[in-house]
N, C-alpha and C positions, 0 to 999 in steps of 0.2 A: 197315036192312035188307039184307042183303047177299046178294047170289045168285052162286054161285059155277059157273061156266061152263067146263068142259073139252071142248076140241074136237080131235079127231084126224083129222078128215074129210079134209083135203086130204092129199097126197103128201108135201108138204114141210112138214108141220103140225110146227110147233116153237114155238107159242105158247101161254100158257094168260092166259086173260084172266079178271081177276076184275072183273065187274061190278057196281058199287053205285049203285043207284038213289037219289036223293034228288031228289025233285021233277023236275025236268027235266034234272038235271046227271049225268052219267055219269063216273066214274073208271076206267080202263082200266090193268091191271097185266100188262106184257109181261115173261113170263120165258122162261128159255132151253130148251133141249132137254132137259137134265139133270132140270129140274125138272118138265116135263111129262112125261116117261119115268117119274119117279119116282111122281107122281101118278095117271099112267094105270095103272102097276102096281098101287098101293093098290087102286084102284076095280075095275080088272078084270084079274086076274092074266094071264089068256091071250091078252089084246090085242098083246101084243108078239111071241109066238109066231107068230098069225095074219098079222100085219104083217110078219114076216121070211119066211115061207112066200109072201106076196103078192109081196114084193121079189124072190124068187128065181125066181116064176112071170113077173113083169113082165120081169125081164131074161133070161131065156129065151126068151119071144115076142118081144122087140125084137131079139134076136141071130138069131132065124130070120129075121125081116122083113128085117134089113140083108144077111143073109147072100145073101137073093133078088137084092137089088139091088148087091152088091158087085161091084166092078169084077173078070172075070174073066182070070187070065192063060193061059199054056199048061198051067202045073199046077194050077190052081183052089187052091193051097196057102193063099193069103191068105184066101179067101172061106171056107174050109172050117175055119181056124182061129180064127175068130170064135166066141166063146161067151158066154154069161151064167153067172155063178156067184158065190159068197159071196166076199167080200175075204179073209175068214179062210181059205179054201181054197186062196188065192193068194199066200202071203208073200212071195215072192220078185219080184212082178209090181210094174213101176214105176207110181208114181201120178202121173197127170198134173196133178194139181191143187198148188198150195202150200198148200192148207188141206186135209189131209187128214180124214177123218172120224172120229167118235169113237162112232160106231154100231158096236157088235160084231155086228150082223145087218146089216150094209150088203152091199147085192150090186152087182155092177158087169159092163161088157162088157168082155171081153179079147181083143186082137187083135195080131197080130204089129207090131213096132215100126215099120213101114213104113206105118201107117195114115195118119199125119200126112201123108205125103207125097202117097198117094193122094187124100185128103180134100181137101188143100188145093193141090195142085200144087207145082211148083217153077219158079222162074226159070231162065233160059239161065245156063250156070256153066260156068267153066273146070275140067275135070277133071285136069288134069297137077299133078304134085306142086309144091305153091306156088301153084297157081292162084288162089288168094284173096289172095293177099297182093298189094300193090303192084307187086312185080317180076313177079307172074305175070300181072297185068293189062296190064302194059307188054310182057312177052311176047307175049300174046295179039295185040295191036295190031301185033307185028312179025310175026306169022303162027306163033309158036311155042307150042304147047300143043294140046289136045284140048278142044272145045269140046260139051258137052253141051246139045242144043235145049231142055232142061226138058220138063215133062210139064203136061199141062192138068189143072185139079182136077177130080176125080170125085166129086161130093160124094154121101155114102149113109149115112154115120153120123147126122149133125146133122138132114138133112132127114127121114130116117125117125124118128127120135126124135120131133122137133117134131110130125109127124104121129101119132104114137103116144100123146104124152104126156096127151091127155084119157081115152084109154082106162086108161092106168095109173093115172090118178088114180082112176077108177072103181073098178077091180080093189082098190087100197088101200083105198079107203073100204069097198068091200063086205067085205073081209075083216074090217074094223075092227068094223064094223056087226054082221058074225056074231059075233063075240067079246061084244059087248054083248048080244045075242040071248041067246046060250047063258047069259052069266050072269044074266040076267034070269029065265031059266025056273028057275034052280036055287031 
């Protein structure tokens, strides 16, 4: 007796479990994202379309929330540059991950390159030419060089995302459930 259970409920759903019941023993088969996508597309063809729309909605909403709490300078340039969009619409954007996504409908948050300095802060450092070298450090001890005092961390991206994560999962689940409901009405 085999019962195939497909789940796409979680925002990071990338597991297909085949549960086989034999008495009290269960066997679980864990598959990758490609197989989940292929099987989900075979069952409900428009589920991935709804999921992509949900991804975009989530990133746009979280970008708005981050923009509200982002550090504001004299120009507001940084806060206004934060936006959510599909990765495919931003081919020149740098990926901050060593493991790029294979999802063609992935969406992400785009910000100026200074986001890391603002989010995590910087340590005091010598800004003179060669300031980061051994000679630069010894020059600093002798009073030669320009010392930057560093900046305090102004966390705004990750705390906002952590507080929004549960809502994002609900939006994604609702989109996939909507696709299943529409498919069942046919």
